[in-house]
N, C-alpha and C positions, 0 to 999 in steps of 0.2 A: 425583500424577500422575507420570510418568517427564518431567523437560524437555522431553525432543525430541517426548515425544507431545503435550504442551502447546503445545509452538511449532506441530506442523501442525496440531491442532482446530482452537487460536486464528486462524492464518494463515487455513483454511479458512471457516471465519465471516466473519472481516472480507471475505474475497471473496464468499462467497454474499451477503451482506447489500449489499456494494462493487458487485460485478457485476449484481448483484440490482436496483437500482434505475434503472442504465442500462437493463437489458433492459425493466423497468416505461413509461421514460420515451421510448425511442427504438424498441421493435419495435412492430410494425404490432396495432392491437387491444385494445391491453393496457391495462385499467385508467387507467392514471398516463402514458398516452400524450403527448407535447408536453405536460409539466409543467415541465419547463426545467432551469435551472443551478441556481438555488437547490433545488432539492429533490435532484439528483444531490449536490452539496455538503457539504446538509447530511445525507444517509443517508449518506454516505462518514464523514463523521464519525462518525455514531452506529454504523456499525460500527466503527471503529478503537475504539468506547468496548467494543464488544460483545466484539468479539478478547481486547484486553487484561484485560478483567475476568474470561476464563474463565481464560486462559495467565499472566495476572498472578502469582497466589500459587506457580506450580510453576518458571517458567522467567524469569521478569521480565519477559516479555511483550514478547522484539523484536520476532518477526514481519515483522523487516524486517531485510534483509542491512546495509543505511546504519546499524543501529542494533548489530547486531553488532559490523561494524568498528570504528565507535565504541569497544562494549567490549573490541575486542583492542587496538585502540591505548591504550587507556589499563592496559592489564595484567589486565582484569578477570576475565578469560577464557583456557583455551588455545588455541591456534590449531587443533587436532583437535576441540574442543568448540564453537569459534565452525562451524568445517565442516560441522561435524555441524546444527547450526542451521538454518544457509542453506540445508542441502539438506532441512530437514522443511520450511521456509519454501515452500519453491519444491512440494515436495511436497502441501503444504499449499492453497497457490494454485493447485496443477491439479486439487487433489480439487473443491475451493469452487466453480471454474469450470465442474466437469463436470455439478454439481446445478443450478447455475443451468440452465444450456443444457436439462437434461433436463428442469426446472420449464416453461421458458417454448418449448419444443420447437414447440407447437404454432405459436407467436407467432412464431416463428424460421422456419418454411412459411410464412406467410403475410407474408412480409418479402421484398422483392425488393431493397431498397437493402444491397448488400455493404457499405458501410461501417458504417453504423446495426449491422450482426450483426458484425461485430469489435469496433464500440465496445464492447460488450456484454465483451469478453473485455482487450482492450489499446488502449494509446495511440495515437495516432496526432498527428500536429501541424496545427494548423490551417493557418498555411501551411509547405511542407518548408524550413526552412534550418537543414541540421544543425549550423553554429557556432552560431544565433542556440539555436537548439532547445535542444541541451548546456547553455549558460548557466542556460537556462530552469529544467533541471532540478537544475543546480547550486544556484541560488539558494536554491530551492523546498526544496531536501532540506537547505541549509546552517539555513534559519532554523527548519526541523523539529528537527534536531539538537542546535542549538547552544542552542532552549529546553529540549528534554529535560535537556540537561546543566545549566543551571540548577532546573531544579526542585526543594525542597527539603522535607524532610520537617519539619513544626511540631515546636515543643519544647517542652518545660514549665517552668517557672521554675528546675526544677533541673538544666536541660540536658537531660534524656533527650527521644531521639526517640518519637513517636507516631505510628504509619503510620495514611491514611487508607481501608487498605481499597481496595473496590471504588470510593467518590469520587476515589480518584487516577487514575484512570483519566480523570476529566474533561477535565482541562486539557491531556493529549493529545489528547484531539477536538475542543478548542477550537482549540490550531494547526492542526489538520487542516483545520478547516473554513474557517479566514480564511485560508490558503495556497492554499486551493480558491478562494475567492471571488475574491481578489485576484489570485495569478499563474499562476491553473490555466489561462487562457485561452489559453493560447500552444501548451500541450502536451497540457493534460489532467493533468498535476502526476502523472505516479507513483511521484515519490519514493519510489520500492520497486522495486528491481530484481524481487525476487520475484513481486510483484503483476502487474508485465508479463508476465514471461520464463513464468513459471506458465503465466498463461492464454493466453498468445497460442501457446507448445506446444498445449496442449490444444482451440486452436481451428484448429490446423493438422491435428491428428488426428481429431477429429471429423466427421463425415459430414455436413454443412452444403450445400446448395447454392449455387453459386452464391457465393460466397466470396473471399475477397480473400484475395493469397499471404502468406509468412510474412514480410515486408520485411526483409529484410535490409540494406537500405540506412538504415534509420532504427529497427530492434531493437535496435541495440546505443547508443543515446542514452539510454533509459531504464536504460539496467546502468549505463554508466558514470560518466552524467552525475552518480545519486546518490553515489557510490560517492566522489567527488570533492567534491563537497558535503562527506559526512560528514567525510573526513580534512579538509578546512578547517576544516570548526565545532569537532572535534576539537582538531588542534593550534591555534588560535588559543583555544582554551578554555581549554587546557594553558600559555599563554603568558602569559596574564591572570589567569588562580590557581595 
């Protein structure tokens, strides 16, 4: 599979399952209505596992511009390829969120709460305070990237490395899970610019009745915050290694 197609598909599946659980929990008359934050956080973690499992063997499964930025800082890829990765991540996120809307279309129609419908696509802070909100996104993404940079492959006694295959996606899922449970209550832990901006654009384009606006006053936070967090995590990693 082409690396860019892998990024598109992996990110689409990530958003399909991540946005799907939010739809199942917050939209009216679903089987999972009001099942809570634990369900959302757990499913998002497993959504990461699914996306990484698909894209990992081909593209390394960035699925997140913050991860791609870390690789750029580490000189592990060219700027041109990095920008192509990010473009495919955003497009994949848009497509995944569109499929969520298509599946849950009847429940969107039954739901009056514009905030609940928006939540299926993108994040919004529990308390709007951009200075604190961006700190939340910086800290959450810092933890994600710093942990990922410390993942190592096991070695044999002869010093040879061997991969874990799809099992290698599990550690990333655990990190996303604990970030959601511990740090996600302030902003909804985007920790991924593509995860937020792609579906946010889809939300703006779709014919959804009684929907919120694009929210430019906040939309920059889940983009800039994760990029800052990724940069800090990578630079500190370089300083100590």
